[in-house]
C-alpha positions in Angstrom: -12.2 5.0 10.5 -9.8 2.3 11.6 -7.9 0.2 9.1 -7.0 -3.1 10.6 -4.1 -4.8 8.8 -5.4 -7.9 7.1 -3.4 -10.9 5.9 -1.0 -9.7 3.1 -2.1 -10.3 -0.4 1.2 -11.2 -2.0 0.0 -14.2 -4.0 2.9 -16.3 -5.2 5.4 -14.8 -2.7 8.0 -17.1 -1.3 7.8 -18.2 2.4 9.1 -15.5 4.6 12.1 -17.6 5.7 13.4 -18.0 2.1 12.9 -14.4 0.9 15.8 -11.9 0.8 15.4 -9.7 3.8 16.8 -6.2 3.4 16.2 -5.3 7.0 16.8 -1.6 7.8 15.9 -0.4 4.3 12.7 1.3 3.2 11.5 0.8 -0.4 10.6 4.1 -2.0 7.3 3.8 -3.7 7.7 7.1 -5.6 10.9 6.1 -7.4 11.1 2.2 -7.4 9.0 0.0 -9.6 7.2 3.0 -11.1 6.5 0.9 -14.2 3.6 -0.8 -12.3 0.6 0.7 -10.4 1.1 1.5 -6.7 -0.8 -1.6 -5.4 1.4 -3.9 -7.5 4.5 -1.9 -6.4 3.7 -2.7 -2.8 3.3 -6.4 -3.7 6.7 -6.3 -5.4 8.3 -4.8 -2.3 6.8 -7.3 0.1 7.8 -10.2 -2.1 11.4 -8.8 -2.2 11.5 -8.9 1.6 11.1 -5.2 2.4 9.1 -4.6 5.6 8.7 -0.8 5.1 8.1 1.7 2.4 8.1 5.5 2.1 6.4 7.8 -0.4 6.2 11.4 -1.6 2.9 13.1 -1.1 0.5 10.4 -2.3 -2.4 12.7 -3.3 -3.0 15.0 -6.3 -4.0 18.0 -4.1 -3.0 19.4 -0.7 -6.5 18.7 0.6 -7.7 15.3 -0.7 -11.2 14.1 0.1 -11.6 11.9 3.1 -12.6 9.2 0.7 -9.2 9.5 -1.1 -7.4 9.5 2.2 -9.3 6.3 3.4 -8.5 4.7 0.0 -4.8 5.3 0.6 -5.0 4.1 4.2 -6.8 0.9 3.2 -4.0 0.3 0.6 -1.4 0.6 3.3 -3.2 -1.7 5.6 -3.5 -4.4 3.0 0.2 -5.1 2.8 2.8 -6.4 5.3 4.7 -3.2 5.0 4.8 -0.3 7.4 4.7 3.2 6.1 7.9 4.6 7.4 8.0 8.1 5.8 6.0 10.5 3.7 6.5 13.9 2.2 4.1 16.7 3.1 2.5 18.4 0.1 5.3 19.7 -2.1 3.2 22.0 -4.3 3.2 19.7 -7.3 6.7 18.3 -7.7 6.1 17.3 -11.4 5.6 21.0 -12.1 8.9 21.9 -10.5 7.7 22.9 -7.0 10.0 21.8 -4.2 7.9 22.4 -1.1 5.9 25.1 0.5 7.6 25.8 3.9 9.1 29.2 2.9 6.1 30.5 0.9 3.6 32.4 3.2 0.9 32.5 0.5 0.9 28.7 0.4 0.3 28.4 4.2 -3.3 27.2 3.8 -2.3 24.4 1.4 0.5 23.3 3.7 -1.8 23.4 6.7 -4.3 21.2 4.9 -1.6 18.6 4.1 -0.4 18.7 7.7 -3.9 17.9 8.8 -4.1 15.0 6.4 -0.7 13.8 7.5 -2.0 13.7 11.1 -4.7 11.3 10.0 -2.1 9.1 8.2 0.2 9.2 11.3 -2.7 8.2 13.6 -3.8 5.3 11.4 -0.4 3.9 10.3 2.1 4.9 12.9 4.2 6.7 10.3 6.6 8.9 12.2 8.8 10.7 9.6 7.4 13.6 7.5 9.5 15.5 5.0 8.7 19.2 4.9 10.6 20.6 1.9 11.7 24.3 2.1 10.5 25.5 -1.3 12.0 27.3 -4.2 13.0 31.0 -3.9 13.7 33.4 -6.7 16.5 36.0 -6.7 14.2 38.8 -5.6 12.9 37.0 -2.5 14.2 38.2 0.9 15.9 35.1 2.3 15.5 36.2 5.9 11.8 36.5 5.4 11.7 33.1 3.6 13.6 31.5 6.5 11.2 33.0 9.0 8.2 31.7 7.0 9.9 28.2 6.9 10.4 28.2 10.6 6.8 29.1 11.2 5.8 26.1 8.9 8.0 23.8 11.0 6.4 25.0 14.2 3.0 24.3 12.8 3.9 20.9 11.6 5.4 19.9 14.9 2.4 21.3 16.8 0.0 19.1 14.8 2.1 16.0 14.3 4.3 15.8 17.4 4.6 12.5 19.1 7.3 10.5 20.9 8.5 8.9 17.7 7.7 11.7 15.2 10.2 13.7 13.3 9.6 16.5 10.8 12.7 16.4 8.6 14.2 19.0 6.2 15.9 17.8 3.1 18.8 19.3 1.2 18.6 19.1 -2.6 21.3 19.3 -5.2 21.5 22.5 -7.1 21.9 20.9 -10.6 18.3 19.6 -10.6 16.9 22.2 -8.2 18.5 25.5 -9.0 16.0 27.6 -6.9 16.1 25.4 -3.8 18.5 27.1 -1.4 19.0 24.3 1.2 21.8 22.5 -0.6 23.8 20.8 2.2 23.0 19.0 5.5 24.7 21.8 7.4 22.4 24.5 5.8 19.4 22.4 6.9 20.8 22.1 10.4 21.5 25.8 10.6 17.9 26.7 9.7 16.4 24.2 12.1 18.6 25.6 14.9 16.5 28.8 14.6 13.6 26.9 16.3 12.9 27.1 20.0 14.4 24.1 21.8 11.2 22.2 22.4 10.2 22.4 18.7 13.7 21.6 17.6 13.6 18.3 19.5 11.0 17.1 16.9 12.9 18.1 13.8 16.0 16.7 12.0 17.8 16.8 8.7 17.1 14.3 6.0 20.5 13.2 4.8 20.4 12.3 1.1 23.5 10.7 -0.3 22.4 11.2 -3.9 22.0 14.9 -3.6 25.3 15.2 -1.8 27.2 13.5 -4.6 25.2 15.1 -7.5 26.7 18.5 -6.8 30.3 17.2 -7.1 32.3 18.2 -10.1 33.9 14.8 -10.8 33.8 11.2 -9.6 36.6 11.5 -7.1 35.0 14.5 -5.3 31.6 12.9 -5.5 32.9 9.9 -3.5 34.7 12.2 -1.1 31.6 14.4 -0.5 29.5 11.3 0.0 31.8 9.7 2.6 32.2 13.1 4.5 28.5 13.5 4.7 28.0 10.2 6.6 28.9 12.0 9.9 25.6 13.9 9.6 23.8 10.6 10.1 24.5 10.8 13.8 21.7 13.3 14.2 19.7 12.7 11.0 16.0 12.0 11.2 16.2 10.0 8.0 18.7 8.9 5.4 18.2 8.2 1.7 20.5 7.3 -1.1 20.8 6.5 -4.8 23.8 5.9 -7.1 25.1 8.6 -9.4 25.1 9.3 -12.3 21.6 8.2 -13.1 19.9 8.0 -9.7 19.8 4.3 -10.1 20.3 1.3 -7.7 23.7 0.6 -6.2 26.1 -0.5 -8.8 24.5 1.4 -11.7 26.7 4.4 -11.1 30.1 5.1 -9.6 29.5 6.0 -6.0 30.9 3.9 -3.0 27.4 3.2 -1.7 28.4 0.4 0.5 31.0 2.5 2.3 28.5 5.3 2.7 25.9 2.9 4.2 28.4 1.5 6.6 29.5 5.0 7.5 25.9 5.9 8.2 25.5 3.0 10.6 28.9 3.6 12.2 27.8 7.2 12.9 25.0 5.8 15.1 22.0 6.1 12.8 19.6 3.2 13.6 16.6 4.2 11.5 15.5 2.9 8.2 17.5 3.9 5.1 15.4 5.0 2.2 16.1 3.5 -1.2 15.1 6.6 -3.2 16.5 5.3 -6.5 15.0 4.4 -9.8 14.6 0.8 -10.8 12.0 -1.4 -12.5 9.6 -3.8 -10.8 11.5 -6.8 -12.4 14.7 -5.8 -10.7 13.5 -5.1 -7.1 14.2 -8.6 -5.7 17.8 -8.6 -7.0 18.3 -5.1 -5.7 17.0 -6.1 -2.3 19.5 -9.0 -2.1 22.3 -6.7 -2.9 21.4 -4.2 -0.2 22.1 -6.6 2.6 25.4 -7.6 1.1 26.4 -3.9 0.7 25.8 -3.0 4.3 27.3 -6.2 5.8 30.4 -6.4 3.7 
């Protein structure tokens, strides 16, 4: 089923030439404007001038019906926004799951979500898919878990590979994710380097400024950690950020977000930067205007 992109329905939107234009940023539909339904969220993003959005796994199960997949694809096609990134099935993030890559008994569920992601990629051109490692308990053999994770990445690459496709591995802060063992960009890179060279070409780290800073012990070290991490942007497959404390928009916390964003660009990263922060629908336009100022200052 093909989903041609119709004229945007952003009734009441300003003419394109007068809208704020946060070029290079991707609105995150799983954290921004969560106070309104997803269709209205996308309208809000388009009105604010975003041209791309990303999302966590957008279905309630690893194997949604084709009807549900087509409903999502139709929604994406109805807006002047490209889908720039999507998580693979995380196992139910609201219940505390943080991915399935390292869990052999979850292979069937992960395989189903990879197959669905292939449909999404073919229909939308989405090229970035986040495959989270998963939680591990103290009694789990980490070598075995790493081996299972590498197998998962090989499978994802085999199904989703394309000239512009990357399967990314995200590091998460320990405070909110105590059982997730990939806590730094370097740990993510070290794991991915265990792949064969051909598969490795299609994988990258997801650099997340919020998670870098959230593990710091005080404000000064948080800023230092954030700025030091920008060097990883040179080889990152995707970059996300949020202010801290609070995981809000820039300026709601204490992090030098502008310096970080400029460091990311200076390192050579040219992809979209994911706005994985929490804000209400009513503030999206003002946040969008501030983003361009932050990165151009």
